C-alpha positions in Angstrom: -2.9 22.4 24.3 -3.5 24.3 20.7 -1.7 21.4 18.8 -2.9 22.4 15.4 -1.0 25.8 15.8 2.3 24.3 17.4 2.1 21.8 14.0 1.8 24.9 11.8 4.5 26.4 13.7 7.3 23.9 14.0 6.6 21.1 11.0 7.3 21.8 7.8 3.9 21.4 5.7 3.6 19.2 3.5 0.3 17.7 4.3 -3.1 18.8 5.1 -3.7 17.8 8.2 -7.5 16.7 9.7 -8.2 18.8 12.6 -7.8 15.9 15.6 -4.6 14.9 18.0 -4.4 11.1 18.7 -4.0 10.2 21.8 -3.8 6.4 22.2 -5.4 3.9 19.5 -7.4 0.8 20.8 -8.5 -2.1 18.4 -10.4 -0.4 15.6 -10.8 2.4 17.0 -8.2 5.7 17.6 -9.2 8.4 20.4 -8.0 11.4 20.5 -6.9 14.0 23.2 -10.4 14.8 24.3 -11.4 11.3 24.7 -13.5 10.8 21.2 -13.7 7.7 19.4 -13.0 7.1 15.9 -13.0 4.1 13.6 -10.3 3.7 12.0 -10.7 2.6 8.2 -7.3 5.0 7.2 -5.1 2.7 9.3 -2.3 5.3 8.6 -2.4 4.4 5.1 -3.0 0.4 5.3 0.0 0.3 8.1 -2.2 -0.7 11.0 -3.3 -4.4 9.3 -4.2 -5.4 12.9 -5.5 -2.3 14.3 -4.0 -0.8 17.4 -2.3 -2.0 20.0 -2.8 -5.6 18.8 -1.8 -7.7 21.6 0.9 -9.8 19.5 2.5 -6.6 18.5 2.5 -5.7 21.8 4.0 -8.7 23.1 6.9 -8.8 20.4 7.4 -4.9 21.4 7.9 -5.9 24.9 9.7 -8.7 24.3 12.3 -7.4 21.8 12.3 -3.9 23.3 14.2 -5.6 26.3 16.7 -7.5 23.9 18.0 -4.6 22.2 16.8 -2.3 19.5 19.8 -1.6 17.2 22.8 -3.7 16.1 24.0 -2.6 12.3 24.1 -4.8 9.8 27.4 -5.7 10.6 25.8 -8.4 13.1 23.7 -11.4 12.7 19.8 -10.0 13.1 17.6 -13.0 14.2 14.4 -11.5 13.7 15.2 -10.1 10.1 16.4 -13.3 9.1 13.3 -15.2 10.3 11.2 -12.5 8.9 12.7 -13.2 5.3 12.6 -16.5 5.6 8.9 -16.6 6.2 8.4 -14.2 3.5 10.5 -15.8 0.8 8.7 -19.0 1.8 5.1 -17.6 1.1 6.3 -15.8 -1.9 9.1 -16.9 -4.5 12.1 -18.2 -4.3 14.8 -15.5 -3.8 16.3 -13.0 -1.1 14.9 -10.2 0.8 16.7 -7.0 1.2 15.2 -4.9 4.3 14.3 -0.6 4.2 13.1 1.6 6.2 10.1 2.3 3.9 8.3 2.1 0.6 9.9 4.5 -0.8 13.0 3.0 -0.2 12.2 0.0 -1.6 11.5 1.6 -5.0 14.8 2.8 -4.8 16.0 -0.6 -4.2 14.4 -2.3 -7.2 15.4 0.4 -9.5 18.9 -0.3 -8.5 18.6 -4.0 -8.8 17.0 -3.8 -11.9 20.0 -1.3 -13.0 22.5 -4.1 -12.0 20.7 -7.1 -14.0 20.1 -5.1 -17.1 24.2 -4.6 -16.8 24.6 -8.1 -16.1 22.4 -10.1 -17.7 19.7 -7.7 -19.2 20.8 -7.9 -23.4 21.2 -4.1 -23.8 17.7 -3.4 -22.2 17.0 -0.4 -20.0 14.0 1.5 -18.6 10.9 0.4 -16.5 7.4 0.2 -17.8 4.7 1.8 -15.2 1.2 2.4 -15.2 -0.2 5.8 -16.0 -1.4 7.2 -12.7 0.5 4.9 -11.0 2.6 5.7 -7.3 5.7 4.1 -6.0 6.8 7.4 -3.9 8.5 10.3 -3.5 11.9 10.3 -3.3 14.2 11.3 -6.9 14.0 7.5 -8.1 11.0 6.6 -7.1 9.0 9.9 -8.2 10.4 8.9 -11.8 8.0 6.1 -11.4 5.4 7.8 -10.0 3.0 8.8 -12.7 1.0 11.5 -11.3 2.5 15.7 -12.7 1.3 16.9 -9.0 3.4 14.4 -7.6 6.3 14.7 -9.9 5.8 18.1 -10.6 9.8 19.6 -12.1 12.2 17.6 -9.5 15.2 16.9 -10.7 14.7 13.2 -12.8 17.2 10.5 -13.1 18.1 9.4 -16.6 16.7 6.2 -16.8 14.2 5.2 -19.3 10.7 5.4 -18.1 7.4 4.2 -20.6 3.9 5.0 -19.5 1.2 2.1 -19.8 -2.6 2.2 -19.4 -4.0 -0.1 -17.1 -5.6 -3.1 -19.1 -3.4 -2.5 -22.1 -1.4 -5.6 -22.7 -1.2 -4.4 -26.7 0.2 -1.4 -25.6 2.9 -3.2 -23.8 3.8 -5.2 -26.9 3.5 -2.0 -29.1 6.3 -0.7 -26.1 8.2 -3.5 -27.0 8.6 -3.6 -30.3 9.7 0.3 -30.6 12.1 -0.1 -27.4 13.8 -2.5 -25.3 12.9 -1.6 -21.4 13.8 -3.8 -18.4 11.0 -4.3 -16.5 7.7 -3.4 -16.2 6.3 -2.6 -12.4 2.9 -2.4 -11.5 0.7 -2.2 -8.8 -2.0 -4.7 -8.4 -4.3 -2.2 -7.1 -3.7 1.4 -8.0 -4.0 2.9 -4.6 -3.3 6.8 -4.8 -4.4 6.7 -8.4 -7.9 5.7 -7.3 -8.4 2.8 -6.2 -8.5 0.8 -9.4 -7.6 -2.9 -9.5 -5.5 -4.8 -12.2 -7.6 -7.9 -13.6 -6.2 -11.2 -13.0 -6.2 -11.8 -16.9 -4.2 -8.8 -17.5 -1.5 -9.3 -15.0 -0.9 -13.2 -16.5 -0.7 -11.6 -20.1 1.9 -8.8 -18.6 3.9 -12.0 -16.9 3.3 -13.3 -20.6 5.1 -10.7 -22.3 7.9 -10.4 -19.8 8.9 -14.0 -20.3 8.5 -13.6 -24.2 10.7 -10.5 -24.2 13.4 -11.4 -21.6 11.9 -8.3 -19.1 11.7 -8.8 -15.3 8.0 -8.7 -14.1 7.8 -6.8 -10.6 5.2 -6.0 -8.6 4.8 -3.1 -6.1 2.8 -4.1 -3.5 3.7 -2.0 -0.6 -0.2 -0.9 0.1 -1.6 -4.0 -1.3 0.2 -6.2 0.3 0.3 -8.1 4.0 -3.5 -9.7 3.7 -5.0 -6.4 2.7 -6.9 -8.1 -0.5 -7.3 -11.2 1.3 -4.6 -13.0 0.3 -0.7 -12.5 2.0 0.3 -10.4 -1.6 -2.3 -9.5 -4.1 -0.8 -10.7 -7.2 -1.4 -14.3 -6.0 -4.6 -14.1 -6.6 -3.8 -14.2 -10.1 -1.6 -17.0 -9.6 1.3 -15.2 -11.3 5.2 -15.4 -10.2 7.0 -12.0 -10.2 10.4 -11.8 -10.5 10.7 -8.6 -8.0 8.0 -8.0 -5.0 8.2 -4.5 -3.4 6.4 -4.8 0.1 5.9 -1.9 3.3 3.7 -0.4 5.6 1.5 -3.7 7.2 4.7 -5.4 7.5 6.2 -3.6 10.2 3.1 -3.6 12.5 3.1 0.1 12.7 7.1 0.9 12.8 8.9 1.6 9.8 9.7 -1.4 7.6 9.9 -2.1 3.9 12.0 -4.0 1.3 12.1 -6.1 -2.3 12.1 -9.4 -2.2 14.3 -10.7 -5.1 13.8 -13.7 -7.1 16.0 -15.8 -8.7 17.1 -14.0 -11.6 18.4 -10.7 -8.9 18.7 -12.2 -5.7 22.6 -12.5 -6.3 23.0 -9.0 -8.0 23.6 -7.0 -5.2 27.4 -7.1 -4.0 29.1 -5.3 -0.3 28.9 -2.1 -0.9 26.2 -2.1 -3.7 23.6 -0.7 -1.4 22.9 -0.2 2.1 20.9 1.5 4.7 22.0 2.1 8.5 18.7 0.9 10.3 16.6 -1.3 7.9 16.3 -4.0 9.5 15.5 -2.4 12.5 15.7 -5.7 15.0 12.3 -3.7 16.5 10.2 -3.6 13.4 11.3 -7.1 12.6 10.0 -8.5 15.4 6.9 -6.9 14.9 6.8 -8.2 11.4 7.1 -11.4 12.7 4.2 -11.0 15.3 2.3 -9.5 12.2 2.7 -12.5 10.0 1.9 -15.0 13.3 -1.0 -13.5 12.9 -2.0 -13.4 9.0 -0.7 -17.0 9.0 -3.0 -18.5 11.9 -5.3 -21.3 10.8 -8.6 -19.5 10.3 -7.5 -16.2 10.4 -7.8 -15.5 6.3 -11.1 -17.5 6.3 -12.4 -15.0 8.4 -10.8 -11.5 7.1 -12.6 -12.8 3.5 -16.3 -13.2 5.6 -15.8 -9.5 6.7 -14.5 -8.9 3.0 -17.8 -10.3 1.2 -20.0 -8.5 4.0 -18.5 -5.2 3.5 -18.5 -5.1 -0.2 -22.3 -6.4 -0.1 -23.4 -3.7 2.0 -21.4 -1.0 -0.2 -23.3 -2.9 -3.4 -26.7 -2.2 -1.6 -26.0 0.8 -1.5 -24.7 1.6 -4.9 -28.1 -0.1 -5.6 -30.3 2.5 -4.0 -28.3 5.5 -4.9 -27.1 4.3 -8.9 -26.6 8.0 -9.9 -24.3 9.2 -7.2 -22.6 6.0 -6.5 -22.1 4.8 -10.2 -19.3 2.8 -9.3 -17.7 0.7 -6.5 -13.3 0.3 -7.1 -10.8 -1.9 -4.9 -10.3 -5.4 -3.7 -10.8 -6.6 -0.8 -9.7 -4.5 2.4 -8.9 -1.8 -0.1 -12.0 0.1 -1.4 -12.6 3.5 -3.6 -16.1 4.9 -3.5 -15.9 7.5 -6.8 -18.6 10.2 -5.5 -20.5 12.4 -7.9 -20.0 15.7 -6.1 -17.3 18.4 -6.1 -13.8 17.9 -4.9 -15.1 20.6 -1.8 -18.1 18.7 -1.3 -16.4 15.5 -0.9 -14.0 17.1 1.7 -17.0 18.3 3.6 -18.2 14.6 3.5 -15.2 13.7 5.0 -15.3 16.5 7.6 -18.8 15.1 8.3 -17.8 11.5 9.1 -14.8 12.6 11.2 -17.2 14.2 13.3 -19.7 11.4 13.4 -16.3 9.4 14.8 -15.5 7.7 11.4 -12.0 8.4 10.0 -11.7 7.7 6.1 -9.2 8.8 3.4 -9.6 10.9 0.0 -7.7 10.2 -2.9 -8.2 11.5 -6.7 -10.2 14.6 -4.7 -13.6 12.9 -5.0 -12.6 8.6 -4.2 -13.4 8.1 -0.7 -10.7 5.4 0.1 -11.3 2.8 2.6 -8.3 1.0 4.0 -9.2 -1.0 7.1 -7.6 -3.0 9.3 -8.1 -6.6 9.0 -9.7 -6.9 12.3 -12.4 -5.3 10.9 -15.8 -6.6 12.4 -19.1 -7.0 10.8 -20.6 -4.3 14.0 -17.9 -2.0 12.4 -18.8 -2.2 8.5 -22.1 -1.8 9.9 -21.8 1.7 11.9 -19.5 2.7 8.9 -22.4 2.1 6.2 -25.2 3.9 8.5 -23.4 7.4 9.0 -22.3 6.9 5.4 -25.1 6.9 3.7 -26.7 9.3 6.4 -23.8 11.6 5.2 -24.3 11.0 1.8 -27.6 11.8 1.1 -27.5 14.7 3.1 -24.2 16.0 1.2 -26.4 15.0 -2.1 -29.4 16.7 -1.2 -27.7 19.8 -0.1 -26.0 20.2 -3.3 -29.4 19.5 -5.2 -30.7 22.5 -3.2 -28.9 25.0 -4.8 
């Protein structure tokens, strides 16, 4: 079966696909239709935090599948209620609004902030976001996404958006002097923007400015959440307390699920009819979300993940010490790694293809940054395999470039 030709014939081309058709996933590996295995350091863009076919996920899938898959939000949804309670207990006092995706979480956040602005915002309007950030592709979300190739010339909602450089707390104060924004929304690690982590000091400073100015402090944890950085949510490393937390990707155990955790300032802003969705929260997705939390909150699980995180970063730092000109920096936090390369976008694409040929699946962002989003079940053996192949293929790519 020529899956590539069928894909090109019948599916709208909004993505450049890698030339493999996946047949199954097991553990930290994917298998194509020819039976070849791939170490999955991509995890469906940070979705499969427990790898593939995890026993807890399969158990929840089976148990909930035998009960019901959809009931509508006019009924009490037990898996969703339990998941919301646990998310609140692990984060901030508040309430959860569930969505189907990260972009929908951003849309819900925009509407919540707007509702708060009208009710309690004292004339404030608009949202401060970081330059080169990514918050989704729907029309409201794309207004906040600060990447020109993403927002292009699509219609844009009229609410003000203010751009701020990462780590520029004085710039934030300057914005507040010239305007009255209602909120600041930030990714604790800019994912699509190059895997750039914000410092804990900067997060604390932004929180302080928000408190001084009477603004809302919102964290986009869509990619960084669900244990990816070594804590359940990345903001927790800094000890700050956001008013609003956006989540998605890893929370659904591989099924579509997202949402916002609205703190005390926001949790009662939505009234019946203000917002809604037919499918979210899917009882099945919520059941899988509870299975994910069961595993992430298991005693000793986080310690094991952090041990592998340290091993991965130590290996990458050792590689950088051997190749300082080619690997001038490493970016990221936890199981979220950016490796900027001193080669062209075409050469980076070829390197990705060579890694794929050797059974290593990685992502590329910002054209020359290899992005690793491994499952939290990654092992030290998996790390060794990646480093061996990556070192060899990167050396070959650099040698080929120097020979020209």
